[in-house]
C-alpha positions in Angstrom: 0.0 0.0 0.0 2.9 2.4 0.9 4.5 1.8 -2.5 1.2 2.5 -4.3 0.7 5.8 -2.4 4.3 6.8 -3.3 3.6 6.1 -7.0 0.5 8.2 -7.0 2.4 11.1 -5.3 5.2 10.7 -7.8 2.8 10.8 -10.8 1.2 14.0 -9.4 4.5 15.6 -8.9 5.5 14.8 -12.5 2.2 16.3 -13.8 2.9 19.4 -11.8 6.4 19.7 -13.2 5.0 19.5 -16.8 2.4 22.1 -16.2 4.8 24.7 -14.8 6.8 24.7 -18.0 4.4 27.3 -19.4 5.1 29.6 -16.4 7.8 32.3 -16.3 11.4 31.0 -16.0 11.6 32.0 -12.3 9.0 29.4 -11.4 10.6 26.4 -13.3 11.7 23.5 -11.1 13.4 21.5 -13.9 14.3 22.1 -17.5 11.5 21.5 -20.0 13.8 20.2 -22.6 14.2 16.4 -23.0 13.1 14.1 -20.1 14.7 15.9 -17.2 12.8 15.8 -14.0 13.2 17.3 -10.5 13.3 14.9 -7.5 11.8 16.2 -4.3 13.1 14.3 -1.2 12.7 15.2 2.5 14.3 13.5 5.4 13.5 13.5 9.1 13.6 11.4 12.3 12.3 7.9 11.9 10.7 5.8 14.6 12.9 4.7 17.5 14.3 1.1 17.4 15.2 -1.2 20.2 18.2 -3.5 20.5 17.1 -7.1 19.8 13.7 -6.2 18.4 12.8 -6.4 14.7 12.7 -3.0 13.1 10.9 -1.7 10.0 10.8 1.8 8.4 10.2 3.3 5.0 12.2 6.1 3.4 11.2 5.6 -0.2 9.2 8.9 -0.2 10.9 10.9 -3.0 8.7 12.3 -5.7 9.1 13.6 -9.2 9.1 10.4 -11.2 8.0 6.8 -11.0 11.3 4.9 -11.3 13.2 5.8 -8.1 15.8 3.7 -6.4 17.4 4.3 -3.0 20.8 3.7 -1.4 22.6 4.8 1.7 25.2 7.4 0.8 28.8 6.3 1.0 30.4 7.5 4.2 27.2 7.3 6.2 25.7 4.2 7.7 22.5 2.8 9.2 22.5 1.6 12.8 24.3 -1.8 13.2 22.0 -4.7 12.3 19.8 -2.7 9.9 19.8 -2.8 6.1 17.9 -0.9 3.3 16.7 -2.3 0.0 16.5 -0.3 -3.3 12.8 0.4 -2.6 13.6 2.3 0.6 12.5 -0.3 3.1 14.8 -0.4 6.2 14.6 -3.7 8.0 16.6 -5.8 10.5 17.3 -6.1 14.2 19.4 -3.4 15.9 22.4 -4.7 17.8 23.7 -1.5 19.3 22.2 1.4 21.2 22.5 4.9 19.8 20.9 8.2 20.8 20.6 9.2 17.2 22.3 7.6 14.2 22.3 10.1 11.3 22.6 8.8 7.7 21.9 10.1 4.2 19.8 8.3 1.6 20.3 9.0 -2.1 17.2 8.8 -4.3 18.1 8.1 -8.0 16.1 8.3 -11.1 18.1 8.1 -14.3 20.7 10.8 -14.1 18.8 12.8 -11.5 19.3 12.4 -7.8 18.3 13.9 -4.5 19.5 13.4 -0.9 17.7 13.4 2.4 19.1 13.1 5.9 17.4 10.7 8.4 18.0 9.9 12.0 17.2 6.6 13.8 17.6 6.3 17.5 18.0 2.8 19.0 17.2 2.4 22.7 18.5 -0.2 25.1 17.1 -3.7 24.7 15.3 -5.7 27.3 16.1 -9.3 28.1 13.5 -11.7 29.4 14.6 -14.5 31.6 12.3 -16.7 33.7 13.0 -18.8 36.7 13.9 -22.4 36.0 13.9 -25.8 37.8 16.3 -28.6 37.0 16.5 -32.1 38.4 19.8 -33.9 38.4 21.1 -37.2 40.0 23.7 -37.1 42.6 27.2 -38.5 41.7 26.1 -38.5 38.1 27.7 -36.3 35.4 25.2 -34.0 33.7 24.8 -31.2 31.2 21.8 -28.9 31.3 21.3 -25.7 29.3 19.8 -22.7 31.1 20.1 -20.5 28.0 16.5 -19.6 28.0 16.7 -15.8 28.0 15.3 -13.9 25.0 15.4 -10.4 23.6 18.8 -10.2 21.9 21.6 -12.1 20.1 24.8 -13.1 21.8 23.4 -13.5 25.3 26.0 -14.4 28.0 25.2 -16.1 31.2 27.0 -15.8 34.6 26.3 -16.4 38.3 25.2 -13.2 39.8 27.8 -11.6 42.1 25.4 -11.4 45.1 27.0 -14.0 47.3 25.6 -17.1 45.6 28.1 -19.5 44.0 28.2 -22.7 42.1 28.8 -25.9 44.2 32.2 -27.6 43.8 32.5 -29.5 40.6 29.9 -27.5 38.7 30.7 -25.0 35.9 28.5 -22.5 34.0 29.7 -21.6 30.5 29.0 -18.2 29.0 26.6 -19.8 26.5 24.5 -21.1 29.4 25.6 -24.7 29.7 25.5 -25.9 33.3 27.6 -29.1 33.8 29.5 -31.2 36.3 28.6 -33.6 39.1 27.1 -33.0 42.5 27.9 -35.4 45.4 25.1 -34.6 47.9 21.4 -34.7 47.5 19.4 -31.6 48.3 18.2 -28.4 46.7 20.5 -25.7 45.3 19.4 -22.1 44.4 21.4 -20.1 41.9 20.8 -16.6 40.7 21.9 -16.4 37.1 22.3 -13.1 35.2 21.7 -13.0 31.4 23.4 -10.1 29.7 23.9 -8.8 26.2 25.5 -5.7 24.7 23.3 -2.6 25.0 20.6 -4.5 26.9 19.3 -4.3 30.4 20.4 -7.6 32.0 17.9 -10.0 33.5 18.1 -12.4 36.5 16.5 -15.7 37.0 16.5 -18.2 39.9 17.6 -21.6 38.8 16.6 -24.3 41.3 18.6 -27.5 41.1 17.1 -30.5 42.8 19.7 -33.2 43.5 18.3 -36.6 44.2 19.0 -40.3 43.8 19.0 -41.5 40.1 15.4 -42.0 39.0 13.4 -43.8 36.4 11.4 -41.9 33.8 8.2 -43.7 33.1 5.8 -42.2 30.6 2.8 -44.3 29.6 2.5 -45.4 26.0 -0.7 -46.2 24.2 -1.6 -49.9 24.2 -3.2 -51.6 21.2 -6.8 -52.7 21.7 -7.5 -56.3 22.8 -10.4 -58.5 21.7 -12.5 -60.5 24.1 -11.6 -64.2 23.7 -8.5 -63.6 21.6 -4.9 -63.9 22.8 -3.3 -60.5 23.5 0.2 -59.1 24.1 1.1 -55.5 24.8 4.2 -54.0 26.3 4.5 -51.4 29.1 8.3 -51.7 29.1 9.0 -48.0 28.4 10.7 -46.9 31.6 14.3 -45.6 31.3 17.0 -43.8 33.1 15.6 -40.3 33.9 19.1 -38.8 34.2 19.9 -39.7 30.5 23.3 -41.1 31.5 22.6 -44.9 31.4 21.5 -46.1 28.0 20.2 -49.5 29.1 18.7 -50.1 32.6 17.4 -53.5 33.7 13.9 -52.5 34.8 11.3 -54.8 36.4 7.5 -54.2 36.2 4.6 -55.2 38.3 0.9 -54.1 38.7 0.2 -51.8 41.6 -1.6 -53.9 44.3 -4.3 -51.2 44.4 -5.3 -51.8 40.7 -5.7 -54.8 38.4 -5.5 -56.0 34.8 -8.6 -57.2 33.0 -9.4 -60.8 33.8 -7.4 -63.3 31.8 -4.3 -61.0 31.4 -1.1 -61.0 33.4 2.0 -58.8 33.4 5.4 -60.4 33.1 8.4 -59.0 35.0 9.8 -57.8 31.7 6.7 -55.6 31.1 4.7 -57.7 28.7 0.9 -57.9 29.3 -0.3 -61.2 27.9 -3.2 -63.7 28.0 -6.8 -63.9 26.8 -9.2 -61.3 28.1 -12.6 -62.7 29.1 -14.8 -59.6 29.2 -15.1 -56.5 27.0 -14.6 -53.0 28.5 -12.2 -50.2 29.2 -9.7 -50.9 32.0 -7.3 -48.5 33.8 -4.4 -49.7 35.9 -1.1 -48.6 37.4 2.2 -50.2 36.6 5.2 -49.9 38.9 8.7 -49.8 37.5 11.9 -50.4 39.6 15.6 -50.9 39.0 18.6 -51.3 41.2 20.1 -48.0 42.2 17.1 -46.0 40.9 14.1 -44.4 42.6 11.0 -46.3 41.4 8.4 -44.8 39.2 4.8 -45.5 38.2 2.6 -44.9 35.2 -1.1 -45.1 34.4 -2.3 -47.2 31.5 -5.6 -47.8 29.8 -6.6 -50.8 27.8 -9.7 -51.2 25.7 -11.0 -54.8 25.3 -13.4 -55.0 22.3 -16.2 -57.5 22.2 -15.5 -60.8 20.4 -16.3 -60.9 16.7 -18.4 -64.1 16.9 -17.6 -65.1 13.3 -19.0 -68.3 11.9 -16.2 -70.7 11.3 -15.7 -71.6 7.7 -13.0 -73.4 5.8 -9.9 -71.2 5.3 -6.2 -71.0 4.6 -3.4 -69.6 6.7 -0.6 -67.6 5.0 2.5 -66.3 6.8 3.0 -62.6 6.1 6.7 -62.1 7.1 10.0 -63.4 5.8 12.6 -63.0 8.5 13.3 -61.6 12.0 15.5 -58.6 12.6 18.6 -59.5 14.6 19.0 -58.4 18.2 21.8 -57.4 20.5 22.6 -59.6 23.5 21.3 -58.2 26.8 19.3 -55.6 25.0 15.5 -55.2 25.0 14.1 -57.0 21.9 10.6 -57.0 20.5 9.6 -58.9 17.4 6.6 -60.6 15.9 5.6 -63.5 13.6 2.3 -62.9 11.8 -0.1 -64.8 9.5 -3.4 -64.1 7.9 -6.4 -66.4 7.4 -8.8 -66.3 4.5 -11.8 -66.9 6.9 -10.9 -64.1 9.3 -10.2 -66.4 12.2 -7.6 -65.6 14.9 -4.2 -67.4 14.3 -2.3 -68.9 17.2 1.4 -69.8 17.0 3.5 -72.5 18.7 7.2 -73.4 18.4 7.3 -77.0 17.4 11.0 -77.5 16.9 14.2 -75.7 17.6 14.9 -73.3 20.4 14.9 -69.6 21.1 17.9 -68.0 22.9 17.6 -67.8 26.7 15.8 -64.7 27.8 13.5 -64.4 24.8 9.8 -65.4 25.4 7.5 -66.5 22.6 3.8 -65.8 23.0 1.0 -67.6 21.3 0.0 -64.6 19.2 3.5 -64.6 17.6 5.1 -61.9 19.8 8.8 -62.4 20.8 10.1 -60.3 23.6 12.9 -60.1 26.2 16.7 -59.8 26.5 18.7 -62.6 24.9 21.7 -63.7 27.1 23.1 -66.0 24.5 24.8 -65.2 21.2 24.6 -66.9 17.8 22.0 -67.9 15.2 18.9 -69.6 16.6 16.7 -71.5 14.2 13.2 -72.6 15.2 10.0 -73.8 13.5 6.7 -72.2 14.1 3.3 -73.9 13.6 0.4 -71.6 12.9 -3.2 -72.8 13.6 -6.7 -71.3 13.3 -10.3 -72.6 13.4 -11.3 -74.1 10.0 -7.8 -74.0 8.7 -5.1 -76.6 8.1 -2.0 -75.8 10.2 1.1 -74.5 8.4 4.8 -74.3 9.5 7.7 -72.0 8.8 11.3 -71.9 10.0 12.7 -68.7 11.3 16.2 -67.7 12.5 16.8 -65.1 15.2 20.4 -63.8 15.3 21.7 -62.6 18.6 24.7 -60.3 18.2 26.9 -58.8 20.8 28.7 -55.5 20.0 31.8 -54.0 21.5 31.4 -50.9 23.6 33.3 -48.1 22.0 32.6 -44.4 22.5 34.2 -41.5 20.8 35.7 -38.5 22.6 35.9 -34.8 21.6 39.3 -33.7 22.7 39.2 -30.4 20.7 38.3 -28.3 23.8 41.1 -29.8 26.0 44.3 -27.9 25.3 46.3 -30.7 27.0 45.2 -33.1 24.2 46.2 -30.8 21.3 48.4 -32.2 18.6 51.1 -30.0 17.0 52.3 -29.8 13.4 55.9 -30.9 13.1 56.0 -32.6 16.5 55.9 -36.4 17.0 52.9 -37.5 19.1 51.2 -40.7 20.3 47.6 -41.0 21.5 46.0 -44.2 22.7 42.5 -44.7 21.1 42.2 -48.3 22.2 39.3 -47.7 24.6 36.8 -50.3 23.3 35.5 -52.7 25.9 33.7 -56.1 25.9 30.1 -55.9 27.0 28.9 -57.2 30.4 29.3 -60.9 30.8 32.1 -61.2 28.3 34.9 -59.5 30.1 36.8 -62.7 31.0 36.9 -64.2 27.5 40.5 -62.9 26.8 39.2 -61.7 23.4 41.7 -59.5 21.4 40.2 -56.2 20.1 41.8 -54.7 17.0 41.4 -51.2 15.5 41.2 -49.7 12.1 40.9 -46.1 10.9 38.1 -45.7 8.4 38.5 -41.9 7.8 40.0 -38.7 9.0 43.5 -39.8 9.8 45.6 -36.6 9.8 48.3 -36.4 7.2 51.6 -37.7 8.7 49.9 -40.0 11.2 48.9 -43.7 11.3 46.7 -45.8 13.5 48.2 -49.2 14.7 46.2 -52.4 15.0 46.3 -52.0 18.7 44.7 -48.6 18.6 47.6 -46.2 19.0 47.5 -43.0 16.9 51.0 -41.8 16.2 53.2 -39.8 13.9 53.9 -36.2 13.1 51.0 -34.1 11.9 51.6 -32.2 8.7 48.7 -29.9 8.6 46.8 -27.9 11.3 43.0 -28.3 11.9 40.5 -26.7 14.1 38.6 -30.0 14.2 40.2 -33.2 13.0 37.6 -36.0 13.2 39.0 -39.6 13.1 36.6 -42.5 12.6 37.9 -45.7 14.2 36.3 -49.2 14.0 37.0 -51.6 16.9 36.6 -55.3 16.0 36.9 -58.7 17.8 36.1 -62.2 16.7 32.6 -63.2 17.7 31.4 -59.7 18.3 29.8 -57.0 16.2 32.2 -54.2 15.3 31.7 -50.7 16.7 32.8 -47.4 15.3 33.7 -44.2 17.3 34.7 -40.7 16.3 37.6 -39.0 18.1 38.0 -35.2 17.6 41.3 -33.5 18.0 42.6 -29.9 17.6 45.9 -29.7 15.6 48.0 -26.5 16.2 50.3 -25.1 13.5 54.0 -25.4 13.6 55.9 -22.8 15.5 57.2 -19.8 13.5 60.4 -18.1 14.7 61.4 -14.4 14.3 57.9 -13.0 14.8 57.4 -9.4 15.8 53.8 -8.8 14.6 51.2 -11.2 16.0 47.9 -11.3 14.1 44.6 -11.3 16.2 43.0 -13.6 13.6 45.7 -16.1 14.3 45.0 -16.4 18.0 43.1 -19.3 19.5 39.5 -18.3 18.9 38.0 -21.6 20.2 34.9 -20.8 22.3 35.0 -17.0 21.6 31.9 -15.1 20.5 31.2 -11.5 19.7 28.3 -9.4 18.3 27.9 -9.6 14.5 25.8 -7.6 12.1 23.1 -10.3 12.0 23.6 -12.0 15.4 26.5 -13.6 17.1 29.8 -14.1 15.3 31.8 -17.0 16.8 35.3 -18.4 16.5 36.6 -18.1 12.9 33.4 -16.2 12.1 34.8 -13.3 14.1 37.4 -12.6 11.3 36.6 -10.2 8.6 38.2 -8.8 5.5 37.0 -6.0 3.2 39.0 -4.9 0.1 38.7 -1.2 1.1 40.0 -1.7 4.6 43.8 -1.6 5.1 45.0 -4.2 7.6 47.9 -6.6 8.0 47.8 -9.8 6.0 50.0 -12.9 6.5 50.2 -16.4 5.1 52.8 -17.7 7.5 52.2 -15.8 10.7 55.5 -13.9 10.3 55.7 -11.6 7.3 52.8 -9.2 7.6 52.0 -6.8 4.8 49.5 -3.9 5.3 47.2 -4.0 2.4 43.5 -3.5 1.5 41.8 -6.8 2.1 43.9 -7.7 5.2 42.2 -9.7 8.0 41.0 -8.3 11.4 38.4 -8.8 14.1 35.6 -6.2 14.1 32.9 -7.7 16.2 34.0 -6.2 19.5 30.7 -5.1 21.1 30.7 -6.4 24.7 33.5 -8.3 26.4 36.1 -10.3 24.5 39.5 -11.7 25.4 42.5 -12.4 23.0 45.5 -14.3 24.2 48.9 -14.0 22.4 51.1 -16.9 23.5 54.7 -16.8 22.4 58.3 -17.9 23.4 61.3 -15.7 23.8 64.8 -17.1 23.7 65.9 -14.6 26.4 64.6 -12.1 28.9 63.9 -8.6 27.6 63.6 -5.4 29.5 61.8 -2.4 28.0 60.4 -3.9 24.8 58.0 -1.6 23.0 54.4 -2.9 22.7 51.9 -1.6 20.1 48.5 -2.5 18.8 46.8 -1.9 15.5 43.3 -0.6 16.0 40.4 1.0 14.0 36.9 2.1 14.8 33.4 2.1 13.4 32.2 4.9 15.7 31.3 8.1 13.9 33.2 10.2 16.4 36.7 10.4 17.8 37.0 8.7 21.2 39.6 7.4 23.6 40.2 4.1 25.5 42.0 3.4 28.7 42.9 0.3 30.8 39.4 0.2 32.3 38.0 -0.4 28.9 40.9 -2.0 26.9 42.9 -4.0 29.5 46.3 -5.2 28.4 48.1 -7.7 30.6 51.7 -8.9 30.1 52.5 -12.1 31.9 49.6 -11.4 34.3 50.5 -7.7 35.0 48.2 -5.0 33.7 49.9 -2.3 31.6 49.2 1.3 32.7 49.4 3.0 29.3 47.2 6.0 30.2 44.8 6.4 27.3 44.8 6.1 23.6 42.9 8.4 21.2 41.2 6.4 18.3 41.6 8.7 15.3 39.1 7.3 12.8 35.8 9.1 13.0 34.2 8.3 9.7 31.7 5.7 11.1 33.3 2.9 9.1 36.5 0.9 9.2 39.2 2.4 6.9 42.7 1.6 8.0 44.1 0.0 11.2 46.6 2.4 12.7 49.5 1.7 15.1 49.1 2.8 18.7 52.1 2.4 21.0 51.1 1.5 24.5 54.5 1.5 26.2 57.3 -0.6 27.5 57.0 -4.2 28.7 59.3 -6.9 30.1 59.5 -10.4 28.7 60.8 -13.5 30.3 63.0 -16.2 28.9 60.5 -18.9 27.7 56.7 -18.7 27.6 55.1 -15.2 27.6 51.4 -14.3 27.5 49.9 -11.0 26.5 46.2 -10.8 27.1 44.0 -8.1 25.5 40.6 -7.9 27.2 37.9 -5.7 25.7 35.7 -4.6 28.5 32.3 -2.9 28.6 32.5 0.9 28.1 30.4 3.9 27.1 32.3 5.2 24.1 29.5 5.1 21.5 26.7 7.2 23.0 26.4 4.9 25.9 26.8 1.8 23.8 29.1 -1.0 24.9 31.9 -0.9 22.3 35.7 -1.4 21.9 37.8 -0.8 18.8 38.3 -3.4 16.2 41.7 -5.1 16.5 44.1 -6.2 13.8 47.4 -7.1 15.4 49.9 -6.7 18.3 53.5 -5.7 17.6 56.7 -6.0 19.8 59.8 -4.0 19.0 63.1 -3.1 20.7 63.8 -6.7 21.6 67.5 -6.3 22.2 68.4 -9.3 20.0 65.8 -11.6 21.4 64.0 -14.0 19.0 60.3 -14.5 19.4 58.3 -17.5 18.2 54.6 -18.6 18.3 52.1 -21.0 16.9 49.8 -19.0 14.6 46.3 -20.5 14.3 46.4 -20.6 10.5 43.5 -23.0 10.4 41.3 -20.0 11.2 41.8 -19.0 7.5 42.0 -22.4 5.6 43.3 -20.8 2.4 46.4 -19.5 4.2 48.2 -22.8 4.6 51.6 -22.9 6.3 54.7 -23.0 4.0 
């Protein structure tokens, strides 16, 4: 509708322009020769936006012709998170607060253009975070997300500094993952704060109930039974409520205060079976129990339909299935043999030769259920019978397998498990085990790599990964298959982080080559994470390196611009001798449309744990967009012989009209080294095209 109105206004303006061509020259708005027109365009203050809330506005209001396109004038910019299309519609979700972001829109029609200035203010966002309740088992590892706050992107979670604290052994990650193990039963109350750049933080009370491990028992729908016909139905759906034990040996029984329909019984394995004698709808309670777990109960309902009362006529029985699916030993199994009759009579089944594996029960309606405690192929013959039909037989085979136990491990987040390019290493992946009941068979387990072996490494038959990695990788996933005679093979995926080889003679350390694992910052359309923090624009001059050593400053260099809110960069390097009075500089640029300064309370620099008091630094770029990363010398620092650590922590500040913002960072530079040689491991895997020479 808005576009239609604009078109009508534009047409009226064009007609007016044609009419005034007959007036004296002093009243002419545009030349009457050719197709020249005059665009009329007026700016103004648009509606206020809010951080984290979808925004819509329209600036396509120029008049004078029908074919008008719109663009933001170079050198001006919309508030972060917003974009404008060629029709003049501004949409998006603001990510930063501003008291009044001014920008210029250019309206174009052929060779004619007009400009209008607009202002959009973005107010602080509001987070919503409600109280939560969690239930965990004592002495059981758990992972539970409490990341339920809404209202912005890049929300960070932390324990509120009001005296409450996490119990020993529990951690809360910034992305809201609560994990660990609690030794004592009871109730724990935590106050958690959700925060995001330019948003009012929100608190929630997280109540953690710690109890003995429990069973989760949710009732499942039972198939209808028929009066006078054999019936089976399973209630064996209880499982470990903590989610940590994949298979629990659960026993089932009917609550003494309720009862099954006459003619039916419940096995300890959870199978209802028998021949119901009376139609109706029956409700009953089933109790589930397992060693080491709190018992549970569930309510079930079973409909028993009236018998069909069909007249028995001559018919024929036909088996409808070909084979049974194999089962794992000591694992719940449910299968069925079925047959149809041409006279619609009920078929009953009986095993007339052969044997089932121990632990599997065969019911007269063809149901097989239980846990096999033997392995191998078990052949048996089934005879199917029905009134008015000649009995028929068929032989089936149930294969009982037993698989090795083999679980993969993600080592990529554990720095102590990192592998290194150019360094010999050895890692034992032989962690497969025999299942319960087979531990004493002296079976030999062998290992084979199916995919993902890093270049320069091999996996031995006994499961040792060894060699010298040739290429770095943020995530190297290795698929390994464990095998043993008489057991089903099992595959597992192991994930490693492979650091690049050390580079010697470094003086300029690129921010994009620091370890970005687990780091997140505010991006234009949400939260940029890890390698997604890195940016490169041809027009922006920054340092560029393909080996972490020789850095040229060119358009299209790499840098990290998503520095709204708190971020930390660690530069780890070695020095072959101690140095006093080395000069430390950083390369910074800004997207703030005003000059501003930073100091250690906003841009904290720590050298080997000691904060550097550099006073303040004035950021010179005030164009409102990144242009060139300039060198800012912070002062003199001392280095030790061996491992050195320089940490740059971007802290919350009020530089951008009250917005939380720190300058974009390109690199760190050390000079006046008095002959010392510095070396480090650049994370070249952050930029896969920049492989190490």
